[in-house]
C-alpha positions in Angstrom: 1.0 90.2 74.3 4.3 90.5 72.5 2.4 91.2 69.2 0.3 93.8 70.9 3.3 95.6 72.3 5.0 95.5 68.9 2.0 97.1 67.2 1.7 99.7 70.0 5.4 100.6 69.7 5.2 101.2 66.0 2.1 103.3 66.4 3.7 105.4 69.2 6.7 106.0 66.8 4.3 107.8 64.5 4.2 105.5 61.5 1.9 106.2 58.7 1.2 102.6 57.7 2.4 99.1 58.7 3.6 96.4 56.3 3.9 92.8 57.5 2.6 89.3 57.6 0.2 87.5 59.7 -1.0 83.9 60.3 -4.2 82.5 61.7 -3.1 83.2 65.3 -2.2 86.8 64.8 -4.6 88.0 62.1 -7.4 89.0 64.5 -5.1 90.9 66.9 -3.5 92.9 64.1 -6.7 93.7 62.2 -8.3 94.7 65.5 -5.5 97.1 66.5 -5.3 98.7 63.0 -9.1 99.1 62.8 -9.2 100.8 66.2 -6.2 103.0 65.7 -6.9 103.8 62.0 -3.5 102.7 60.9 -3.4 100.9 57.5 -1.9 97.4 57.4 -0.6 96.3 54.1 0.1 92.5 53.9 1.0 89.9 51.3 -0.5 87.2 53.6 -3.5 85.0 52.8 -6.7 86.9 52.2 -9.3 86.8 55.0 -13.0 86.5 54.7 -15.3 89.3 55.9 -14.6 93.1 56.2 -11.5 94.4 57.9 -11.1 98.2 57.8 -7.6 99.6 57.3 -6.3 96.2 55.9 -4.9 96.2 52.4 -4.5 92.6 51.1 -2.0 92.3 48.3 -2.6 88.6 47.7 -5.4 87.8 45.3 -8.1 85.3 46.4 -7.5 81.9 44.9 -10.9 80.3 45.7 -12.5 81.2 42.3 -9.5 79.9 40.2 -9.2 76.7 42.2 -12.9 75.8 41.9 -12.8 76.6 38.2 -9.8 74.3 37.7 -11.5 71.5 39.6 -14.6 71.9 37.4 -12.4 72.0 34.3 -10.7 68.6 35.2 -14.2 67.2 36.1 -13.0 66.1 39.5 -15.8 64.6 41.7 -13.6 62.7 44.2 -10.3 64.0 45.5 -8.2 64.6 48.6 -7.6 68.1 50.0 -4.4 68.6 52.0 -4.3 72.0 53.7 -2.1 74.0 56.0 -4.3 75.5 58.7 -1.7 78.2 59.3 -2.8 79.7 55.9 -6.4 80.0 57.0 -9.4 77.9 56.2 -11.3 80.2 53.7 -10.3 78.2 50.6 -11.1 74.9 52.2 -14.5 76.2 53.3 -15.2 77.3 49.7 -14.3 73.9 48.4 -16.4 72.1 50.9 -19.4 74.3 50.2 -19.1 73.6 46.4 -18.6 69.9 47.3 -21.9 69.9 49.2 -23.7 71.6 46.4 -22.2 69.5 43.5 -21.9 66.3 45.5 -18.2 66.0 45.3 -16.4 63.5 47.6 -13.6 65.4 49.4 -11.2 64.0 51.9 -9.8 67.0 53.9 -6.5 66.4 55.8 -4.7 69.0 57.9 -1.0 68.9 57.4 -0.2 72.1 59.2 0.4 70.6 62.6 2.7 67.7 61.6 5.7 67.3 63.8 8.9 68.2 61.8 10.9 65.4 63.4 8.6 62.7 61.9 7.2 64.6 58.9 8.6 62.3 56.3 7.2 59.2 57.9 3.9 60.9 58.4 3.6 62.1 54.8 4.5 58.5 53.6 1.9 57.0 55.8 -0.7 59.6 54.7 -0.3 58.9 51.0 -0.3 55.1 51.6 -3.7 55.5 53.3 -4.9 57.6 50.4 -3.7 54.8 48.1 -5.9 52.3 50.0 -8.8 54.7 49.4 -8.0 54.9 45.7 -7.4 58.6 46.1 -5.1 59.6 43.3 -6.3 63.2 42.8 -4.8 65.5 45.5 -5.0 69.3 46.1 -2.0 70.6 48.0 -3.1 73.9 49.7 0.3 74.7 51.2 3.2 77.0 50.8 6.5 76.2 48.9 8.5 74.5 51.7 5.7 72.2 52.7 4.9 71.3 49.1 8.5 70.4 48.5 8.5 68.1 51.6 5.4 66.4 50.3 6.8 66.0 46.8 9.9 64.4 48.2 7.9 61.7 50.0 5.5 61.3 47.0 8.6 60.4 44.9 10.0 58.1 47.6 6.8 55.9 47.7 6.3 56.1 43.9 3.1 58.1 43.8 4.5 60.5 41.1 3.8 58.2 38.2 1.1 58.1 35.6 -2.4 57.9 37.0 -1.8 60.5 39.8 -2.8 64.2 39.5 -1.8 67.0 41.9 -3.0 70.6 42.1 -0.7 73.0 44.0 -3.1 75.6 45.4 -0.8 78.6 45.8 0.3 81.4 43.5 3.9 80.3 43.0 3.8 77.2 40.8 7.4 77.8 39.6 8.7 78.6 43.1 9.1 75.0 44.1 11.5 72.4 42.9 9.4 70.5 40.4 12.3 68.9 38.5 12.2 65.9 40.7 8.6 65.1 39.8 8.8 66.4 36.2 9.6 63.0 34.5 7.6 60.8 36.8 4.5 60.7 34.7 2.0 62.3 37.1 0.0 65.3 36.1 0.8 68.4 38.1 -1.1 71.7 37.9 -1.1 75.0 39.7 -1.3 78.7 39.5 1.2 81.5 38.8 0.7 85.1 39.7 4.0 86.3 38.3 4.0 86.2 34.5 7.5 86.0 33.3 6.4 86.9 29.8 5.4 90.3 31.0 7.9 93.0 29.9 7.7 94.6 33.3 8.7 91.3 35.0 11.4 90.7 32.5 12.9 94.2 33.0 12.8 93.7 36.8 14.6 90.3 36.5 17.2 91.8 34.3 17.9 94.5 36.8 17.8 92.1 39.7 20.4 89.8 38.0 22.9 92.7 37.8 22.9 93.5 41.5 25.6 92.5 43.8 24.6 89.3 45.8 26.7 90.4 48.8 24.6 93.6 49.2 21.3 92.0 47.8 21.0 88.3 49.0 19.2 86.2 46.4 20.3 88.3 43.4 21.6 86.8 40.2 18.5 84.6 39.9 16.2 84.3 36.9 13.1 83.8 39.0 11.3 85.6 41.9 9.1 84.1 44.5 5.5 85.2 44.4 5.7 86.4 48.1 8.7 88.6 47.2 6.8 89.9 44.2 3.8 90.8 46.4 6.1 92.5 48.8 7.7 94.6 46.0 4.2 95.5 44.7 3.2 96.5 48.3 6.0 99.0 48.4 4.9 100.3 45.0 1.4 100.7 46.3 2.5 102.6 49.4 4.8 104.8 47.2 2.0 105.6 44.8 -0.5 106.4 47.6 1.8 108.8 49.4 2.8 110.4 46.1 -0.9 111.0 45.3 -1.5 112.5 48.8 1.4 114.8 48.3 0.0 115.9 44.9 -3.3 116.6 46.5 -1.6 118.6 49.2 -3.2 116.6 52.0 -1.4 117.2 55.3 -0.7 113.9 57.0 2.2 114.9 59.2 2.3 113.3 62.7 4.7 115.6 64.3 3.9 115.9 67.9 0.9 113.6 67.5 2.5 110.1 67.7 -0.5 108.8 69.6 -0.9 106.3 72.5 -2.6 103.0 71.7 -2.9 102.2 75.4 -5.1 105.3 76.1 -8.5 104.6 77.4 -10.5 105.1 75.3 -8.2 104.6 72.4 -7.7 107.7 70.2 -7.5 106.9 66.5 -5.2 108.8 64.2 -7.0 111.6 62.5 -5.3 111.2 59.1 -5.6 107.4 59.0 -8.8 107.5 56.9 -7.1 109.7 54.2 -4.3 107.3 54.0 -6.5 104.2 53.8 -8.6 105.9 51.0 -5.4 106.7 49.1 -4.1 103.2 49.4 -7.4 101.7 48.1 -7.5 104.1 45.2 -4.0 103.1 43.9 -4.1 101.4 40.5 -0.7 100.4 39.1 0.9 97.6 37.1 3.2 95.5 39.3 5.1 92.2 39.2 1.8 90.4 40.1 -0.1 92.1 37.2 -2.8 94.7 37.5 -3.2 96.0 41.1 -6.5 97.4 42.1 -8.5 97.2 45.3 -12.2 97.3 46.2 -13.7 99.3 49.0 -12.7 96.5 51.4 -9.1 96.5 50.5 -9.1 93.3 48.5 -7.6 92.8 45.0 -9.9 92.9 42.0 -9.5 92.7 38.2 -6.5 90.5 38.6 -5.4 87.6 36.3 -3.9 84.3 37.5 -2.0 82.1 35.0 -3.0 78.4 35.1 0.0 76.1 34.8 0.8 72.5 34.0 4.0 70.6 34.4 5.1 69.1 31.1 8.1 67.0 30.2 9.8 70.2 29.0 9.0 72.0 32.3 6.3 74.3 33.7 4.0 75.7 30.9 1.1 78.1 30.9 -2.1 76.5 29.6 -4.4 79.4 30.2 -5.5 81.9 32.7 -8.3 82.8 35.1 -9.9 86.2 35.8 -13.0 87.4 37.6 -14.5 88.4 34.3 -13.6 85.6 31.9 -13.2 82.9 34.5 -11.3 79.8 33.2 -9.8 80.3 29.7 -7.6 77.4 28.4 -5.6 77.4 25.2 -6.8 74.2 23.2 -3.3 73.4 22.0 -1.7 73.9 25.4 -4.4 72.4 27.6 -4.2 69.0 29.2 -6.6 67.6 26.6 -4.6 69.1 23.7 -2.1 67.3 21.5 1.2 67.5 23.2 2.8 65.7 20.3 2.1 68.5 17.8 5.1 69.8 16.0 6.9 66.4 15.8 8.4 67.3 12.5 10.7 69.9 14.3 11.7 67.5 17.1 14.0 64.5 17.3 12.3 61.7 19.1 14.5 59.6 21.4 13.7 55.9 20.9 14.9 53.5 23.5 15.4 49.9 22.8 17.3 46.8 24.0 19.7 44.5 22.2 17.8 41.3 21.6 18.1 39.1 18.5 16.3 39.3 16.1 14.5 42.5 17.1 17.6 44.8 17.6 21.1 43.7 16.6 24.4 45.5 16.0 25.6 45.3 12.4 28.9 43.5 11.8 30.5 46.7 10.6 28.8 48.9 13.2 32.1 50.4 14.2 32.3 52.1 10.9 28.8 53.4 11.0 27.1 56.2 13.1 23.7 56.9 14.5 20.7 54.6 13.6 22.7 52.9 10.8 24.6 50.8 13.4 21.5 48.7 14.2 19.4 46.2 12.4 16.5 44.0 13.1 12.7 43.9 13.2 12.2 46.8 15.7 14.7 48.9 13.8 12.7 48.4 10.6 9.5 49.1 12.6 10.9 52.4 13.9 11.9 53.5 10.4 8.4 52.8 9.0 6.7 54.6 11.9 9.0 57.6 11.4 8.1 57.7 7.7 4.5 57.4 8.3 4.3 60.1 11.1 7.0 62.3 9.6 9.4 62.8 12.4 13.1 62.3 13.0 14.3 59.8 15.7 17.4 58.6 17.4 17.8 55.1 18.5 19.5 54.6 21.9 20.3 51.3 23.7 19.0 51.3 27.3 21.9 51.9 29.7 21.3 49.2 32.2 20.3 46.5 29.6 17.0 45.9 31.4 13.4 45.9 30.2 12.0 47.6 33.2 10.9 46.8 36.7 10.0 48.8 39.8 12.2 48.5 42.8 10.1 47.2 45.8 11.9 49.6 48.3 12.5 52.8 46.4 9.6 52.4 44.0 11.9 53.6 41.2 11.7 52.1 37.7 14.7 50.9 35.8 15.3 49.8 32.2 13.4 51.1 29.3 10.2 51.7 31.4 12.2 53.9 33.7 13.6 55.9 30.8 10.0 56.5 29.6 8.7 57.3 33.0 11.5 59.8 33.9 11.6 61.5 30.5 14.9 60.2 29.2 13.2 58.7 26.2 10.0 59.5 24.2 9.2 56.1 22.8 10.3 52.5 23.4 10.3 50.1 20.5 11.3 46.7 21.7 10.1 43.2 22.6 8.5 44.5 25.8 5.9 42.5 27.6 2.6 44.3 28.4 1.9 43.9 32.1 -0.6 45.4 34.4 2.1 47.2 36.5 3.7 48.7 33.5 0.4 49.9 32.1 -0.1 52.0 35.2 2.9 54.2 34.3 3.2 54.0 30.5 0.9 53.6 27.4 1.3 50.6 25.1 0.5 50.3 21.5 -1.1 47.2 20.0 1.4 44.3 20.3 3.3 43.1 17.2 3.6 39.7 18.7 1.7 37.5 21.1 3.5 35.0 23.2 3.5 33.4 26.7 6.1 32.1 29.2 7.9 28.9 28.0 10.1 26.7 30.2 13.2 25.0 28.9 14.5 22.1 30.8 17.2 19.6 30.1 15.9 16.4 28.5 16.1 13.5 30.9 18.7 10.8 30.0 17.5 7.3 29.3 18.9 5.1 32.0 19.8 1.4 31.5 17.5 -1.1 33.2 18.7 -2.5 36.5 18.6 -6.0 38.0 15.3 -5.2 39.8 13.7 -3.1 37.0 11.1 -5.8 36.7 9.6 -4.3 39.9 9.0 -0.9 38.3 5.5 -1.6 36.9 4.2 -1.6 40.4 5.1 0.7 43.3 7.3 -0.7 46.0 4.5 -0.2 48.5 2.3 -2.6 46.4 5.0 -5.2 46.4 5.3 -5.1 50.2 1.5 -5.5 50.6 1.6 -8.5 48.1 4.3 -10.1 50.3 2.3 -9.6 53.5 -0.8 -10.8 51.9 0.9 -13.9 50.7 2.2 -14.7 54.1 -1.2 -13.8 55.7 -3.2 -16.0 53.4 -0.7 -18.9 53.9 -1.1 -18.7 57.6 -4.9 -18.5 57.5 -5.0 -21.5 55.1 -2.8 -23.4 57.5 -5.0 -22.6 60.6 -8.2 -23.3 58.8 -6.9 -26.7 57.6 -5.9 -27.6 61.1 -9.2 -26.8 62.7 -11.4 -28.3 59.9 -12.1 -32.1 60.2 -12.4 -32.4 56.5 -8.8 -31.7 55.9 -7.8 -34.8 58.0 -7.8 -38.1 56.3 -6.0 -41.5 56.4 -3.1 -42.0 54.0 -3.9 -44.3 51.0 -1.4 -46.3 48.9 -1.3 -46.1 45.2 -3.4 -49.4 44.8 -6.2 -48.0 47.0 -5.3 -49.8 50.2 -5.5 -47.9 53.4 -2.8 -47.9 56.0 -3.0 -50.2 58.8 -2.7 -47.5 61.4 -5.5 -45.2 62.6 -3.5 -42.0 62.3 -4.9 -39.2 60.1 -2.8 -36.8 58.1 -3.2 -33.2 57.1 -1.6 -32.2 53.7 -1.7 -28.4 54.5 1.1 -28.0 56.8 2.8 -24.6 57.0 5.2 -25.3 54.1 2.5 -26.8 51.9 0.3 -23.8 52.6 3.1 -21.4 51.5 3.7 -23.5 48.4 0.0 -23.6 47.5 -0.2 -19.8 47.8 2.9 -19.3 45.8 1.7 -21.6 43.0 -1.6 -19.9 42.9 0.2 -16.4 42.7 2.4 -17.7 39.9 -0.6 -19.2 38.2 1.2 -22.6 38.0 -1.1 -24.7 40.0 -0.3 -27.2 42.8 -0.7 -31.0 43.4 -2.8 -30.4 46.5 -6.0 -28.4 47.0 -8.2 -27.7 50.0 -11.0 -30.2 50.8 -12.9 -28.2 53.4 -15.3 -25.4 52.6 -13.5 -22.8 54.6 -10.2 -23.8 53.0 -11.6 -23.5 49.5 -13.1 -20.0 50.3 -9.7 -18.8 51.4 -8.1 -20.3 48.3 -10.8 -18.8 46.0 -10.2 -15.3 47.4 -6.5 -15.6 47.0 -7.0 -16.8 43.3 -9.2 -13.7 42.6 -6.6 -11.4 44.2 -3.7 -12.9 42.1 -5.8 -12.7 39.0 -6.1 -8.9 39.4 -2.6 -8.3 40.5 -1.0 -10.4 37.7 -3.3 -8.8 35.1 -2.3 -5.3 36.2 1.4 -6.1 36.4 1.3 -7.7 32.9 -0.3 -4.5 31.4 2.1 -2.2 33.1 5.1 -4.3 32.2 4.1 -4.2 28.5 3.9 -0.4 28.7 7.4 -0.3 30.3 8.9 -2.5 27.6 7.4 -0.8 24.6 7.2 2.9 25.6 10.1 5.0 26.9 8.7 6.9 29.8 10.2 10.4 30.2 9.0 11.5 33.6 9.7 15.2 34.1 9.5 16.7 37.6 8.3 20.1 36.0 5.0 20.1 34.2 4.1 23.8 34.6 5.4 27.2 35.7 3.6 26.6 39.0 5.5 23.4 39.6 8.7 25.3 38.9 8.0 28.0 41.4 7.0 25.6 44.1 10.2 23.7 44.2 13.8 24.5 45.2 15.8 21.6 43.9 16.0 22.7 40.2 17.6 26.0 39.9 16.1 28.3 37.2 16.7 31.8 35.9 15.1 34.7 34.0 16.2 37.9 32.5 16.7 40.5 35.2 14.0 43.3 35.5 11.8 41.5 33.1 8.1 40.5 33.2 9.0 36.8 33.5 11.0 37.6 36.7 8.0 39.5 38.1 5.8 36.6 37.3 7.8 34.3 39.5 7.8 36.7 42.5 
């Protein structure tokens, strides 16, 4: 209702045309009022589908350029993040093409995200996309929302090599891209304001001389594309009314302000002439050639295609309705970005590690690359000679090879300097790992090696009093003792119950005793003595007479034969070979224990191996 009242108040004041913005909620109300009252509405807002009389749309339609760029990159699977407040016409065009060309598109609305939890929501959104292996993303949002998304992309480390983002608005340079510039991710987009255009350069020069107090935002070298569209809209209205005046067409509304609440509504009689004059305007503005079709939409416009390079945003081509996608081979994403190395000094990062890179003894008296020596220094010199470029050796500031922080997802060391654009090449004994290959490219290695463990050599200890027990485990010795006692007791009991072990005592001359008492030689002590003699393989002056006793004795003899043979073999090995038993036999053993402390170089591949 408030919007309707506002439009009516402007119409009642006798305005010739209305300039303003709309969103998806107000677009139908505004276009309906203007069409009914014959009042032209000039807007830099997003273009709408269909025909809306008396609506002049300053913003070019981006659908064709976006679809051409998707085809140029040969994307078949990507995520599409859109702001529903900007309308859904571009999304619908992408989905229609996806159905026709069998693209896999994941569309996500980010227009209704709560501002209080937007950071957490964006992080969760991109983590879900990572699970789905979605590393190609289109951001169909305006500058503020793009900046918020980029901040969270950097926070969770999704701004590195392997990711590609297309910013689907007309102000590629409007947002702050410096934070993602050195991350390694590909970033593409569109730019409607061509800063190489003399008209734009002249405007920027005049704009920078204005007083900032009177003109907020002056003294800047750039202009937002929405501001440029607004400036061009004023140009269009000025040119249209100038042409009407030249044609001497009377459009005065004196005494005929009109009433939009009349029933039926009475349209303005001169509204058609003003609409026709606005659509016939053809001028050069800050957004290029300005020309409209019969429906009030921009035609014959050119949109620059941009990519974010390590040196900043760069134009790689353009898109127009006639030529479609035109890309410069040298500036395109498939072009050779390293061309012209002979005029550029390459920053080579390295690390002090003997014998690869070392400081010369007289390095304080030298300057530049002459201060260093070593294999990597010689390798850098030969590469520079072969490729014909100049280079500067720099030692990595934090003295680390490069690892990614688990919380901030930020790289440090030499890998970090490459990822964030502080260096162009790293020549160092840098281990090739899967995680590092995701963000940087490796050449063929000049050395192949693995992880080695250095441990202190165990000291040879002097034999102790009971070292003769070492050939067998202490548990085995305990079992032997229990077996010895058990066999002796069994032999004693068997001898007691067997009648063959009882006999009368005889003298040495063969005469028997006069008494009728029988004796048993296998008392408890004799049984222990028999078992001990058999174990020591020394024999005994008594032996079992009964069958059961002899069976027990035979089993014991066989047992002692095996035990003594094993003991003798192990004892010979202990006496002839110095056994160096190390508690660590592999890297896995080292990582599973906590008694022995171990260390690696910080932020290196070996440290990552043990995590």
